[in-house]
KOLKE-122671 format. One line per field, with one value per residue (C-alpha): residue number from 1; x, z negated, y negated. Coordinates in Angstrom, 3 decimals. Example, Ala and Ser with C-alpha at 12.3 -4.5 7.8 and 13.67 -1.06 7.14 Angstrom:
torse 1_2
xx 12.300_13.670
zz -7.800_-7.140
yy 4.500_1.060
END
This chain:
torse 1_2_3_4_5_6_7_8_9_10_11_12_13_14_15_16_17_18_19_20_21_22_23_24_25_26_27_28_29_30_31_32_33_34_35_36_37_38_39_40_41_42_43_44_45_46_47_48_49_50_51_52_53_54_55_56_57_58_59_60_61_62_63_64_65_66_67_68_69_70_71_72_73_74_75_76_77_78_79_80_81_82_83_84_85_86_87_88_89_90_91_92_93_94_95_96_97_98_99_100_101_102_103_104_105_106_107_108_109_110_111_112_113_114_115_116_117_118_119_120_121_122_123_124_125_126_127_128_129_130_131_132_133_134_135_136_137_138_139_140_141_142_143_144_145_146_147_148_149_150_151_152_153_154_155_156_157_158_159_160_161_162_163_164_165_166_167_168_169_170_171_172_173_174_175_176_177_178_179_180_181_182_183_184_185_186_187_188_189_190_191_192_193_194_195_196_197_198_199_200_201_202_203_204_205_206_207_208_209_210_211_212_213_214_215_216_217_218_219_220_221_222_223_224_225_226_227_228_229_230_231_232_233_234_235_236_237_238_239_240_241_242_243_244_245_246_247_248_249_250_251_252_253_254_255_256_257_258_259_260_261_262_263_264_265_266_267_268_269_270_271_272_273_274_275_276_277_278_279_280_281_282_283_284_285_286_287_288_289_290_291_292_293_294_295_296_297_298_299_300_301_302_303_304_305_306_307_308_309_310_311_312_313_314_315_316_317_318_319_320_321_322_323_324_325_326_327_328_329_330_331_332_333_334_335_336_337_338_339_340_341_342_343_344_345_346_347_348_349_350_351_352_353_354_355_356_357_358_359_360_361_362_363_364_365_366_367_368_369_370_371_372_373_374_375_376_377_378_379_380_381_382_383_384_385_386_387_388_389_390_391_392_393_394_395_396_397_398_399_400_401_402_403_404_405_406_407_408_409_410_411_412_413_414_415_416_417_418_419_420_421_422_423_424_425_426_427_428_429_430_431_432_433_434_435_436_437_438_439_440_441_442_443_444_445_446_447_448_449_450_451_452_453_454_455_456_457_458_459
xx -20.087_-20.721_-19.899_-22.832_-22.908_-22.326_-19.218_-18.015_-18.543_-16.468_-13.699_-13.705_-13.801_-10.722_-8.650_-9.471_-9.236_-6.116_-3.720_-4.458_-2.069_-0.108_-1.494_1.431_-0.768_-1.237_-0.722_-0.787_-3.331_-3.426_-4.985_-8.230_-8.047_-7.676_-9.675_-12.698_-12.499_-12.659_-9.110_-7.206_-7.873_-8.578_-8.612_-11.569_-14.210_-12.196_-12.820_-11.737_-9.721_-9.466_-6.533_-6.048_-8.500_-7.754_-8.849_-12.321_-10.845_-8.114_-11.031_-13.130_-10.549_-9.094_-12.468_-12.970_-9.732_-8.765_-8.166_-4.899_-2.117_0.249_3.686_3.651_0.982_-1.417_-2.608_-2.787_-4.316_-7.272_-7.319_-7.585_-10.483_-12.219_-11.804_-13.042_-15.975_-16.906_-16.710_-18.728_-21.488_-21.320_-22.668_-21.508_-17.729_-17.318_-14.003_-13.314_-14.436_-12.401_-13.649_-12.539_-9.133_-8.502_-9.581_-7.095_-4.308_-5.104_-5.140_-1.873_-0.303_-1.810_-0.662_2.982_3.067_1.525_3.882_6.931_6.053_6.671_9.046_12.348_11.507_11.377_8.252_8.385_5.542_5.897_2.425_-0.941_-3.847_-7.372_-8.578_-11.548_-11.945_-10.994_-8.064_-6.904_-6.950_-4.936_-2.476_-1.730_-1.758_1.902_2.503_-0.373_1.379_4.725_3.125_0.969_2.711_5.447_2.719_0.858_3.736_4.641_1.068_0.474_4.162_3.329_0.464_2.621_5.302_2.825_2.400_4.730_7.685_6.515_3.314_4.597_5.024_1.359_0.106_2.200_-0.879_-2.967_0.042_-0.287_-4.025_-3.687_-0.988_-3.461_-6.522_-4.642_-3.462_-7.084_-8.310_-5.818_-6.444_-10.167_-9.799_-7.340_-9.539_-12.513_-10.531_-9.197_-12.717_-13.883_-10.590_-11.082_-14.453_-12.921_-9.250_-8.770_-5.379_-2.359_-0.942_-4.008_-2.675_0.476_2.582_3.175_1.099_0.865_3.373_6.377_6.310_2.374_0.057_-3.038_-6.564_-9.905_-12.425_-15.474_-14.203_-13.300_-16.731_-18.308_-15.632_-16.779_-20.426_-21.701_-18.466_-20.230_-17.288_-16.936_-15.812_-12.887_-11.486_-11.848_-10.178_-7.378_-6.957_-6.827_-4.145_-2.078_-1.661_-0.949_1.695_3.144_3.552_5.282_7.912_8.603_9.005_11.419_13.230_13.898_14.712_15.233_11.467_9.621_11.991_11.606_7.979_8.033_10.687_8.371_5.572_8.181_9.332_5.627_4.937_8.173_6.987_3.833_2.874_-0.041_-1.619_-2.534_-4.377_-6.720_-7.183_-8.157_-10.954_-12.492_-12.325_-14.577_-17.295_-16.874_-19.426_-17.361_-20.586_-20.651_-17.606_-18.262_-17.661_-13.886_-13.793_-16.129_-13.803_-10.737_-12.370_-13.579_-10.292_-9.553_-5.763_-5.719_-2.366_-1.967_0.187_3.501_5.510_7.882_4.995_3.792_7.190_6.975_3.627_4.611_7.723_5.215_2.730_5.503_6.801_3.440_2.538_5.851_4.725_1.201_2.297_4.740_2.148_-0.460_2.060_3.212_-0.220_-1.634_1.219_0.586_-3.319_-3.308_-4.936_-7.581_-10.662_-11.888_-8.256_-8.756_-12.015_-10.830_-7.682_-9.697_-12.026_-8.770_-7.410_-10.642_-10.858_-7.277_-7.237_-10.487_-9.674_-9.642_-10.060_-6.453_-6.471_-9.564_-8.342_-5.102_-6.721_-8.935_-6.566_-3.516_-3.971_-1.915_-3.457_-2.167_-2.945_-0.813_-2.493_-0.125_-0.737_-1.789_1.446_3.632_1.985_2.533_6.174_7.049_5.147_7.212_10.431_9.477_8.349_11.616_14.104_12.490_11.139_14.636_15.278_11.847_12.439_16.264_15.376_14.063_17.472_18.763_17.052_19.523_18.155_14.454_12.762_11.942_8.447_9.356_9.980_6.141_5.592_7.688_7.454_8.537_11.500_12.607_12.231_14.042_16.968_16.866_18.831_22.555_23.316_26.216_26.724_23.272_23.275_26.469_24.932_21.955_23.738_26.068_22.994_21.404_24.353_27.291_28.994_29.057_28.430_26.050_23.838_20.845_19.164_20.294_18.790_19.888_17.534_18.693_18.942_16.396_12.658_11.077_12.679_11.330_14.340
zz 43.488_44.840_42.737_41.324_42.117_38.549_38.685_41.869_40.332_37.068_39.287_41.593_38.357_36.862_40.122_40.461_36.967_35.990_33.381_30.019_28.999_25.681_22.806_21.488_18.551_17.433_13.845_12.890_11.560_15.072_16.586_14.797_15.443_19.161_19.285_17.793_20.436_23.261_24.485_23.120_24.647_21.983_19.252_16.827_18.733_21.997_25.110_25.241_28.040_29.900_30.641_28.227_29.450_27.578_30.483_28.968_25.655_27.288_29.243_26.337_24.377_27.241_27.513_23.994_23.345_26.761_25.060_23.386_25.797_24.227_22.791_19.098_16.917_16.521_19.070_16.949_19.986_19.656_15.862_15.775_18.394_16.440_13.205_14.754_16.515_13.236_11.364_14.085_13.513_9.979_9.880_9.958_9.480_9.798_9.668_6.568_6.771_5.960_2.425_1.842_3.494_1.259_-1.941_-1.069_-0.551_-3.650_-5.669_-4.215_-5.479_-8.865_-9.106_-8.238_-10.777_-13.504_-12.702_-12.786_-16.410_-17.393_-15.054_-13.468_-10.313_-7.945_-5.756_-2.446_-0.635_1.807_3.225_2.583_4.722_4.360_6.473_7.894_7.666_11.326_10.810_8.005_10.322_13.059_10.580_8.814_11.636_12.096_8.384_8.283_11.527_9.483_6.710_8.484_11.807_10.006_8.187_11.311_13.138_10.806_10.281_14.194_14.636_11.832_13.865_16.744_14.426_12.755_16.201_16.269_18.635_20.751_21.405_22.373_26.097_26.554_24.018_25.598_27.050_23.766_21.901_23.993_23.518_19.713_19.837_21.603_19.774_16.368_17.908_18.880_15.434_13.618_15.761_15.114_11.505_10.986_12.592_10.568_7.443_8.220_8.733_5.257_3.684_5.167_3.285_0.063_0.040_-1.715_-0.508_1.458_-1.354_-2.832_-2.313_-4.008_-1.002_1.013_4.253_5.812_7.193_4.810_2.382_3.659_0.570_2.191_0.711_2.066_0.491_1.542_-0.408_-3.424_-3.643_-3.200_-6.141_-8.471_-7.984_-11.547_-13.195_-14.914_-14.430_-11.761_-8.369_-8.823_-11.719_-9.688_-6.509_-9.009_-10.606_-7.191_-5.740_-9.053_-8.346_-4.800_-5.507_-8.107_-6.093_-3.279_-5.845_-7.007_-3.654_-2.493_-5.958_-5.495_-1.670_-2.600_-3.768_-0.368_1.000_-2.266_-1.798_2.018_1.431_-0.820_1.676_4.510_2.067_1.625_5.362_6.042_3.716_5.519_5.984_7.775_5.936_8.919_6.741_5.688_9.207_10.032_7.548_8.837_12.391_11.609_11.080_14.598_17.279_20.279_22.714_21.482_22.869_20.541_17.566_18.111_17.768_14.644_13.087_13.594_12.435_9.345_8.304_10.312_10.506_7.081_5.572_2.039_-0.607_-1.032_-4.343_-2.497_-1.484_-5.190_-6.204_-3.650_-4.749_-8.429_-7.521_-5.582_-8.227_-10.903_-8.869_-7.880_-11.758_-12.629_-9.887_-10.849_-14.418_-14.006_-11.927_-14.761_-17.397_-15.593_-14.672_-18.041_-19.349_-16.531_-17.196_-21.105_-21.208_-18.754_-20.947_-18.103_-17.593_-20.002_-18.462_-14.924_-15.579_-17.036_-13.910_-11.654_-13.448_-13.454_-9.692_-9.277_-11.834_-10.611_-7.130_-5.239_-1.300_-0.646_-2.543_-0.795_2.654_2.382_0.896_3.762_6.489_5.250_2.040_0.067_-2.715_-3.665_-7.522_-10.128_-12.465_-15.552_-14.695_-18.328_-19.760_-17.265_-18.327_-21.988_-21.237_-19.588_-22.122_-24.845_-23.108_-22.881_-26.670_-27.907_-25.523_-23.326_-19.872_-18.542_-19.463_-18.087_-14.676_-14.548_-14.521_-10.784_-9.469_-8.990_-8.889_-11.621_-14.110_-13.759_-16.603_-15.655_-15.663_-19.230_-20.444_-19.830_-22.914_-25.298_-23.980_-27.377_-27.464_-24.145_-25.154_-28.384_-26.638_-29.061_-27.020_-26.179_-22.494_-22.858_-19.120_-18.482_-21.602_-20.234_-16.800_-18.033_-20.462_-17.623_-15.488_-18.427_-19.916_-17.825_-20.836_-21.182_-24.231_-26.617_-27.161_-25.647_-24.466_-24.711_-23.466_-22.286_-19.433_-15.832_-13.693_-11.535_-11.310_-12.633_-9.600_-7.412_-5.184
yy 63.430_60.081_57.267_55.148_51.694_50.926_53.109_51.297_48.025_48.849_50.398_47.375_44.979_46.790_46.535_42.731_41.973_39.738_41.270_39.833_37.120_37.606_35.508_33.520_32.546_36.101_36.437_32.672_30.373_28.703_31.935_31.129_27.436_27.598_30.850_29.185_26.475_29.096_29.085_31.969_35.583_38.147_35.662_35.569_33.543_33.590_35.227_38.965_39.907_36.720_34.581_31.508_28.768_25.623_23.506_22.840_21.734_19.665_17.946_17.374_15.783_13.826_12.246_11.746_10.199_8.715_5.102_5.872_5.627_3.374_4.039_5.145_6.511_3.426_0.877_-2.016_-4.307_-1.642_-1.810_-5.434_-5.515_-2.954_-4.903_-8.208_-6.581_-4.688_-8.156_-10.114_-7.256_-7.337_-11.049_-14.578_-15.467_-19.108_-20.646_-22.715_-26.381_-29.232_-29.472_-25.750_-26.361_-29.652_-27.623_-24.800_-27.488_-29.120_-25.949_-24.985_-28.374_-27.841_-24.185_-24.843_-27.637_-25.357_-22.440_-24.780_-25.433_-21.679_-20.156_-21.068_-18.711_-21.581_-22.346_-20.388_-21.767_-24.619_-24.940_-23.753_-22.484_-21.335_-18.315_-16.755_-12.994_-12.696_-15.070_-13.005_-9.800_-11.660_-13.021_-9.810_-7.372_-7.280_-6.397_-3.916_-2.280_-1.961_-0.194_2.067_3.098_5.139_7.159_7.729_8.776_11.438_12.686_13.128_14.523_17.058_18.298_19.225_20.712_23.248_24.981_27.979_27.592_30.342_28.684_25.362_26.203_27.119_24.545_21.744_19.955_20.474_18.937_15.985_15.758_15.869_13.109_11.049_12.085_11.092_7.697_6.928_8.104_5.971_3.074_3.463_3.944_1.269_-1.315_-0.258_-0.241_-3.716_-4.983_-3.845_-5.059_-8.420_-8.773_-8.515_-9.754_-13.075_-13.940_-12.891_-11.025_-9.576_-6.136_-6.792_-7.249_-10.336_-9.614_-13.007_-15.486_-16.178_-19.314_-19.734_-19.740_-18.276_-18.044_-16.829_-19.359_-17.365_-14.231_-16.265_-17.687_-14.064_-12.705_-15.691_-14.835_-13.529_-14.778_-17.690_-20.018_-22.926_-22.308_-24.813_-22.531_-19.257_-20.800_-22.104_-18.800_-16.910_-19.626_-19.289_-15.608_-16.332_-18.731_-16.395_-13.543_-15.627_-17.042_-13.388_-11.868_-14.710_-14.490_-10.757_-10.013_-6.345_-5.930_-6.027_-3.411_-1.273_-1.118_-0.440_2.144_4.113_4.059_5.345_8.041_8.942_9.242_11.097_13.860_14.572_18.263_19.650_22.756_25.039_27.395_24.595_23.667_27.196_27.134_24.007_24.950_27.919_25.337_23.773_24.402_24.851_24.203_20.824_18.764_15.952_18.331_18.302_14.375_14.642_17.234_15.255_12.060_13.765_14.889_18.244_17.225_15.401_16.192_17.688_15.630_17.191_17.098_14.757_12.439_12.613_11.248_8.430_7.519_7.304_5.052_2.891_2.589_1.897_-0.921_-2.315_-2.271_-4.299_-6.760_-7.123_-7.077_-10.136_-11.957_-11.483_-12.524_-15.780_-16.849_-16.260_-18.675_-21.367_-21.264_-20.911_-24.423_-23.149_-22.040_-19.661_-17.943_-14.998_-13.975_-14.311_-12.275_-9.548_-9.682_-9.487_-6.324_-4.524_-5.207_-3.771_-1.116_0.453_0.935_-2.195_-2.686_-1.922_1.487_2.265_1.347_3.029_6.331_6.626_5.869_8.115_9.321_6.739_4.769_1.245_1.374_-0.150_2.306_0.760_-2.790_-3.765_-1.973_-3.831_-7.025_-6.347_-5.212_-8.707_-10.823_-8.895_-9.546_-13.192_-13.123_-11.618_-13.078_-16.004_-16.387_-16.569_-12.848_-11.814_-13.243_-12.571_-8.881_-9.154_-10.500_-6.943_-3.594_-2.112_-4.754_-3.638_-1.568_2.221_3.670_5.265_1.732_1.387_3.685_1.541_-2.021_-3.339_-1.179_-2.312_-5.919_-5.514_-3.636_-0.704_1.973_1.386_0.645_-1.769_-2.181_-3.167_-5.460_-7.239_-7.659_-9.200_-11.443_-12.737_-13.620_-15.580_-17.253_-16.658_-14.835_-10.867_-8.774_-10.491_-7.692_-9.251_-6.107_-2.371_1.015_4.340_4.780_5.274_2.102_1.259_0.317_3.468_5.270_2.681_2.344
END
């Protein structure tokens, strides 16, 4: 019997059909990920019996994320441009006028005088400046890059590492696209985050880290005015209180040269522990419509490759929160002593504590960017601990603990600040070291404890 046209077509099709390429993602969660995007033969959602065709995906992603071509995971030139454009679109951002510049300078001089009365930690500022929001973005960009880029590098790298080894050759172009897309995503989000942060920060140390130029007391007058609205205190009092905190932060970080690196080290450790949950990606990819090229960008910007926190990262976060609590607690304690004759100081102190403890701008920005919160959750406990040390042993003991990380209290001491201040445990080595710092003579029993040395695992 002669072949029918359909039979001939089928035979010809079988003869001309290219052999199906093996699926290197078979049996892995990435089979669903790339199959749903239309690139894996035989995978769920992918074209059966066809050679892998990732070209469409590559083209979409290259078009969507073509701007990220720089070295590293974050293009901070782009981030700054995004921040500046976002601020410009949000409304006026005038540069501080001469009166505001002069008011900041006067507040810095008065703040340093008041701080000199309550702490022997010397003044660390040599100049003052009043910033607009855009000027804050420009002045702090280098510091933000140092904090964010290690985490971004690890997040982007973790995406590639999550792909099985046998699939890397096939997915090589896609890995490059993912890295490029991740870079563009971080750059855009950091720019938007900095713009939001710029509308709320009060000074260069408002997040608990010195973000501006060294030895420069920097205040944002327009943001300080906005913070003071509704507090029923004079604008001069609000500015002075914010400036007292700015100057106290500068003193502490200059007095404890190990401190900044300890904080940055905890952030780096958080980034190094980044792990991508491929199974979670698979579940999210099922919701992507591969017929819409922009769906890939929307999924990535919506957290498609958001890392899941590991136990190691949780440990780093706890270290960071503990050390930030000690920093902010010391600043609260010293400023409260310096401003004790200022009637509005207690109310202003409580407003600042609420702002920090309930999730201030820094926490929200970091959380949205890389899943890391900068919240001193036990700020009040830390302030009480430093106040107890001052009350029992004097301000010199309170400040001497910062001269070396081994002299610092631990997270456990926050549960018993009076016990720490009274020296109710029995670490003779710690006691001798602190006594030597305070008096030059060892062994008078100034302070004892049996906790591990270190800042609540903050090293």
